[in-house]
C-alpha positions as CSV (number, residue, x, y, z in Angstrom):
1,M,58.5,-45.7,-20.9
2,L,62.4,-44.9,-19.9
3,A,65.9,-46.1,-21.7
4,S,66.5,-48.3,-19.0
5,S,63.0,-50.2,-19.6
6,L,64.0,-50.1,-23.4
7,L,67.4,-51.6,-23.0
8,G,66.0,-53.7,-21.1
9,N,63.8,-55.6,-23.4
10,F,66.4,-55.1,-26.4
11,C,69.6,-55.0,-25.5
12,P,70.1,-57.0,-22.0
13,E,74.3,-57.2,-22.3
14,H,74.5,-53.2,-22.4
15,H,71.6,-52.2,-20.3
16,D,73.4,-51.3,-17.2
17,E,76.5,-49.1,-19.3
18,H,74.6,-46.9,-21.2
19,A,70.9,-47.1,-19.8
20,H,71.1,-44.4,-17.0
21,K,73.2,-42.3,-19.2
22,V,70.0,-41.9,-21.8
23,D,68.0,-41.3,-18.6
24,K,69.5,-38.4,-17.6
25,Y,69.0,-36.4,-20.7
26,L,65.2,-38.4,-21.3
27,H,64.9,-37.0,-17.8
28,H,64.1,-33.6,-18.1
29,F,61.8,-34.3,-21.0
30,Q,59.2,-36.0,-18.0
31,L,57.0,-32.8,-17.1
32,S,54.7,-32.3,-14.5
33,D,51.0,-31.6,-14.1
34,K,51.5,-28.2,-12.7
35,T,54.4,-27.4,-15.3
36,L,52.0,-28.5,-18.1
37,M,49.5,-26.5,-17.0
38,D,52.0,-23.4,-16.5
39,L,53.2,-24.2,-20.3
40,S,49.2,-24.4,-21.2
41,I,48.3,-20.6,-19.7
42,R,51.3,-19.4,-21.3
43,F,50.7,-20.4,-24.2
44,R,47.2,-19.4,-24.3
45,R,48.2,-16.3,-23.6
46,E,50.6,-15.6,-26.2
47,M,47.3,-17.1,-28.4
48,D,45.9,-14.1,-27.2
49,K,48.5,-11.6,-27.6
50,G,49.1,-13.1,-31.2
51,L,45.3,-12.4,-31.8
52,C,45.4,-8.8,-30.8
53,R,46.4,-6.1,-33.2
54,D,48.3,-4.2,-30.5
55,T,50.1,-6.6,-28.8
56,N,50.4,-9.6,-32.4
57,P,54.2,-7.5,-32.9
58,T,55.2,-8.8,-29.8
59,A,53.4,-11.9,-28.9
60,A,55.2,-16.0,-29.4
61,V,52.5,-17.4,-31.1
62,K,51.7,-15.2,-33.9
63,M,48.3,-16.3,-35.1
64,L,48.9,-15.9,-38.6
65,P,46.0,-16.1,-41.2
66,T,46.3,-18.7,-43.8
67,F,44.2,-17.0,-46.9
68,V,42.2,-20.9,-47.5
69,R,39.2,-20.1,-48.4
70,S,38.2,-24.2,-48.9
71,T,39.9,-27.3,-48.3
72,P,39.9,-30.4,-50.3
73,D,36.8,-32.5,-51.7
74,G,38.7,-35.1,-53.8
75,T,37.8,-33.2,-57.3
76,E,41.4,-31.9,-58.0
77,Q,43.2,-32.8,-60.7
78,G,45.8,-32.0,-62.7
79,E,49.8,-31.6,-62.2
80,F,51.5,-29.2,-60.1
81,L,54.6,-28.1,-58.9
82,A,56.5,-27.7,-55.7
83,L,59.3,-26.3,-54.2
84,D,60.2,-26.9,-49.9
85,L,63.0,-24.4,-48.6
86,G,64.1,-24.5,-45.2
87,G,67.4,-26.3,-45.4
88,S,70.9,-26.6,-46.5
89,N,68.7,-28.9,-48.9
90,F,65.5,-28.0,-50.5
91,R,62.9,-30.4,-52.8
92,V,61.9,-30.0,-55.9
93,L,58.1,-31.7,-56.8
94,L,56.0,-33.0,-59.6
95,V,53.1,-34.1,-58.2
96,K,50.4,-35.9,-60.2
97,V,46.8,-36.0,-58.7
98,M,44.0,-38.1,-60.1
99,A,40.2,-37.6,-59.7
100,N,39.4,-41.2,-60.7
101,G,37.8,-41.9,-57.2
102,K,40.5,-43.1,-55.7
103,Q,42.3,-40.4,-54.9
104,E,45.7,-41.6,-56.3
105,V,48.6,-38.9,-55.8
106,E,52.1,-39.5,-58.2
107,M,55.6,-37.8,-56.7
108,E,58.5,-37.5,-58.7
109,N,61.2,-35.1,-57.0
110,Q,64.3,-34.4,-56.3
111,I,66.6,-32.4,-53.5
112,Y,69.1,-30.4,-54.5
113,E,72.2,-28.4,-52.2
114,I,71.9,-24.9,-51.1
115,P,75.9,-24.3,-50.4
116,E,76.7,-22.5,-47.7
117,H,78.2,-19.5,-49.8
118,L,74.5,-18.8,-51.1
119,M,72.8,-18.8,-48.1
120,R,74.8,-16.4,-46.6
121,G,75.2,-13.8,-49.5
122,S,72.8,-11.9,-51.6
123,G,69.2,-12.8,-51.8
124,S,69.4,-13.0,-55.5
125,E,72.0,-15.5,-56.2
126,L,70.1,-17.0,-53.8
127,F,66.9,-17.0,-55.5
128,D,68.3,-17.7,-59.0
129,H,70.2,-20.6,-58.1
130,I,66.8,-22.1,-56.8
131,A,65.6,-20.7,-60.0
132,D,68.5,-23.0,-61.7
133,C,67.3,-26.1,-59.7
134,L,63.8,-25.6,-60.6
135,A,64.0,-25.0,-64.9
136,N,67.1,-28.3,-64.2
137,F,64.2,-30.3,-62.6
138,M,61.7,-29.4,-65.1
139,E,64.0,-29.9,-68.5
140,K,64.6,-33.4,-67.2
141,L,61.2,-34.6,-66.7
142,G,60.2,-32.8,-70.6
143,I,57.5,-30.3,-68.5
144,K,59.7,-27.1,-68.8
145,D,57.0,-25.5,-71.6
146,K,54.1,-26.4,-69.3
147,K,52.5,-23.7,-67.3
148,L,52.2,-25.5,-64.1
149,P,51.2,-23.5,-60.5
150,L,54.0,-24.1,-58.4
151,G,53.4,-24.4,-54.1
152,F,56.0,-22.6,-52.9
153,T,57.0,-23.7,-49.3
154,F,59.0,-21.4,-47.9
155,S,60.0,-22.4,-43.9
156,F,60.6,-19.3,-42.0
157,P,59.0,-16.4,-40.3
158,C,57.0,-14.9,-42.3
159,Q,54.3,-12.2,-42.5
160,Q,51.1,-14.1,-45.3
161,T,49.0,-11.4,-46.6
162,K,48.2,-13.4,-49.7
163,L,48.3,-16.6,-51.1
164,D,50.8,-15.2,-53.7
165,E,52.5,-12.7,-51.3
166,C,54.7,-13.4,-47.9
167,V,57.2,-11.1,-46.5
168,L,60.1,-12.4,-44.4
169,V,60.2,-11.3,-40.7
170,H,63.7,-12.8,-40.1
171,W,65.6,-15.3,-41.4
172,T,66.3,-18.6,-39.4
173,K,68.3,-22.1,-39.3
174,C,71.7,-20.5,-40.9
175,F,70.5,-19.0,-43.5
176,K,71.9,-15.1,-43.4
177,A,71.2,-13.8,-47.4
178,N,71.1,-10.4,-47.5
179,G,68.3,-8.6,-49.4
180,V,65.4,-10.9,-48.4
181,E,64.5,-9.4,-45.1
182,G,61.1,-7.4,-45.3
183,K,60.8,-8.8,-48.7
184,D,58.5,-10.9,-50.7
185,V,60.0,-13.8,-51.1
186,V,57.3,-14.7,-54.1
187,S,58.7,-11.6,-56.0
188,L,61.8,-12.7,-55.8
189,L,61.3,-16.6,-56.5
190,R,59.3,-15.1,-59.3
191,K,62.1,-12.3,-60.8
192,S,64.3,-15.5,-60.8
193,I,62.3,-17.9,-62.5
194,K,60.9,-15.2,-65.5
195,K,65.2,-15.2,-66.2
196,R,65.1,-19.4,-66.9
197,G,62.1,-18.5,-69.1
198,V,59.8,-21.0,-67.3
199,S,56.6,-19.0,-66.3
200,V,55.1,-21.0,-63.5
201,P,52.2,-19.3,-61.1
202,I,53.3,-19.4,-57.7
203,L,51.3,-20.0,-54.5
204,V,53.2,-20.1,-50.7
205,S,52.6,-21.0,-47.6
206,W,55.1,-23.0,-44.7
207,Y,52.2,-24.9,-43.1
208,I,49.4,-25.5,-44.7
209,V,50.3,-28.0,-46.7
210,Y,50.5,-30.1,-43.4
211,Y,47.3,-29.1,-42.4
212,L,45.5,-29.6,-45.6
213,R,47.4,-32.8,-45.5
214,T,45.5,-34.3,-42.2
215,F,42.0,-34.6,-43.6
216,P,41.1,-37.4,-45.4
217,Q,38.8,-37.5,-48.2
218,N,35.2,-37.9,-46.1
219,L,36.3,-36.1,-43.0
220,K,34.0,-33.3,-42.6
221,I,36.1,-30.1,-42.2
222,P,35.0,-27.8,-39.5
223,R,34.2,-24.2,-40.6
224,N,37.2,-23.4,-37.6
225,L,40.4,-24.9,-37.7
226,F,43.3,-24.2,-35.5
227,F,46.6,-25.6,-36.6
228,V,49.6,-25.7,-35.0
229,V,53.0,-27.9,-36.7
230,Y,56.0,-28.1,-33.7
231,G,59.3,-28.2,-36.0
232,Y,62.3,-29.9,-35.4
233,N,64.8,-27.5,-36.3
234,T,65.4,-24.8,-33.2
235,K,68.6,-23.3,-35.0
236,K,68.8,-19.7,-35.1
């Protein structure tokens, strides 16, 4: 439904004034069947390139492995920490999972800012800031002495080789911190955390968490899965 129809239903007094302006932009998102078929063919071609060792480096779709060997079955329980880094703000979370047959999850979180000078400064200072915020969050909740597992959502192009090893290919989203590209971000984070007297085992991923959340507890999950995250942020 185009804006002309929507505005006609909800804002009749502004229908003629605004509808055509909005439709001018929405028009570009209306694709013909021929264009959609062409996109499908191109997408499949890039998937094939991503799966081939020789062509993977130049493929637009990298087909990265997840290293996930199993999926949730509803028996999970305990307390977990999480870091979500993907922009000028990032979140620190404490997640409590209760295995009482109801799959109850409680979360506490806090949003911290990453100043621009850290986004474009040294990598060590960036990860020190993240570690400071994590330590601050744990101190506030009185859990600094607990050794809780930490999941690190790192929303940048990476070559992941293990669940706890992830090499940054290149920065996006206005990040330019030096000394990070080509390095294992888990090692960098672990080093900064250790300096704060916090000890946590770290797992890293930017897409696995979304994949796991899509499956209800009672759904039989197929052995082979294709999973896509379409990012909303297109800044380079």
